[in-house]
N, C-alpha and C positions, 0 to 999 in steps of 0.2 A: 257258126257263131264269131270262127276266128276270122274268115270272109267278109262278115259285117263290119269286124273292125279294121279290118286293112282299106275295107272303099269307106269307110267314114272316115278315117284317118287321111287317105286323097282327098277327098271331097271337103273337108275341111281346111286343109293345106291349099289346095287350089283358091277355095273362096278366101281363104286368108292374104294370100295374094294377090288376088283381085283388086280387096278393097283396100290393098295397104299398099297398088301400084309397082309388086315386086314380080310380075307376072313371067317379064322377061328373064328375070335369073334361076326363076323355076321352070322356065324350059331351054336356058343353056343348061342347068344341073342336071336337068332330066335326058336331053340328048350327048352331055359329055359322060354321065354313068354308063349309060347304055351302049355308048363305044368304047366305057372302059370294060365293058361286061364281056361286048364279044371282043375283042382284044384276048382279055382274059382266060376267057372259053379258048380259044384260037392254040393259045400260047399252052395251055393245063392239056390238050389233045393229047402230042407226044408225049406227055409224062404219062397219063395214064394208061397210054400205050403199052410204053416201056412196062410197067409195073404188070399191066394184066397179062405182060407175054411174060415176066419171070412167075404172077402166079399160074399160068400154065405149065412152066416148066417144074414151078414144085411140084403142082399136080402130076404132072407125066410120072415124073422122078418119083413119086410116092412118097412125098414131103407131107402134104397136107391129109393123105390116107394117115402117115405118121401121127399129124397131128392132131387129129379126129380121134386116132386110138389113143392119145397120150390123156385127150380131153373126156373121152368118154366114160368116165368112170364118174367123174364133176358130172356132167349134164345128165347123164342119166339119174343124178341124186337132184338136180334142180326141176326135172322132168318126170318125178315120180308114175304120172296115172300114163305115160308113152310108153308102149311096149319099146324094150330095148332095139328090137329088129326090126321097127314101123318104120318107114320111106322117111315120115317126117322128122327123125332123129337123124338121118344122114343128112336131110337139108339142114336143118339146126347146126348141126358140127360144121360142114361146111361155109355156113351163113358167119359164123363165131371165128371159123379159121381165116376168111376173108376179112373178117372186121381189123381181125390181128394185123393184117397185113396194111390200112387204111382203104382200104379197094370198096368202101362204101356203094360204089356203082356195079361192082360184079358182086358185090354180096346180096343185093337189094331181091335181083330174081329166086337167089337161094331163100332168104329170107317168106317172099310171097309164096313158093311153093309150102314154105316148111306152113306158114298160115293154113292154105289150104288142106295140108294133108291134117291138121289139129282139127280144124274144120270140121273133118271126115268121121273124126272119134268122137266130137262131141256134138249130141243128138240137140241141144239145146240154142237157139238163139242166140242166148246170153255167152261172151266170151271165157274160155274156161278156164283154169287154174293156169293152164300149160300156156294157155293164148297169154293171159297177162304177164307171165313170167319171162316168155319169150319176148317181148313186148319191153318189157322194162330191161332186159341184157342186152338189148341189140340198141336199143336207146340208146343206153350209155358205153356199151364197147369198148375193150381195153382193148387199145390200139399200142402196136408195138412201131411201126413203122407208119407216123403220117404224110404221106406220101401227097395227097393234096395240098397240107401248108407247107409244106417241104419245097412244093414246086411254085405256090405262090411267093412263096419267101427269095426264091432262085429268080422265076420274073421280076420281082420287083429289087435286085439285084441286095440280097440281104450278103453280107460277109461271113456269117457259118449260117445256110439256111437250114443245119442238120441238128442246132445246139439246141432246138426244142425235145426232139427223141425222150431224153432221159423226163422231162417234165410233164411230158404227154403220159409217158407209161406209168408215171406215178400217179397225172393226174385223173387216169382213165382206169384203173386200178383201183383207185378211191371212190368212182363215182360208180362203178359197176358192183361193188361190196356193198356201196349204200344202196344201188337201185334192189339187189338180192336181198339186203334187212329189210329194208321197206317193203317188197313183195311179200316177204316171209310175215312181215307183221300184218299188214291188211288181211293175210289171207287168214291165219292164226284170230284177229277182230273179227271177220266174217264166217268162219268155221264156229266160234264161241256164242256170235247170237243166231246162229240157225240150230243150233242145239234146246 
């Protein structure tokens, strides 16, 4: 459905530009934004490599394992239908830890593996309670260091690129708390209907 919406927006925009006589402006904006996107992507590579390197150091030093142990009691309460020693739990903890450092690119493979492991626990074709909870938490994810946003602000020569850290922590804490509340509310409503 989302793909259809994007296609329709593009087609309507192009048709409007054709009939309005602004097709040259559309072409100019298209190529300029494509050029900006490529340049931004290239400039972000060095920052992402730096943070991924720090993540590897944190992993080798045991920091991530320590964080995983710290958050294990919370995660096991959020995912009661996953056995505590199941591989899915490890992938969930790794995903949450990576997201906390703002490394969505590094967290994605762990999130996919977590979903695959949870799918093995779920005999149904529908998403399980844990899969829905994980998706809600992963989407809202608490972020301590928004590395990508800091990199973009550095690229565009912000005076204080890290000044958004405090507001990011507050915003992502609120969004994660809200996601868990909504997840629990819908699970409760669904359980009542099933009884």
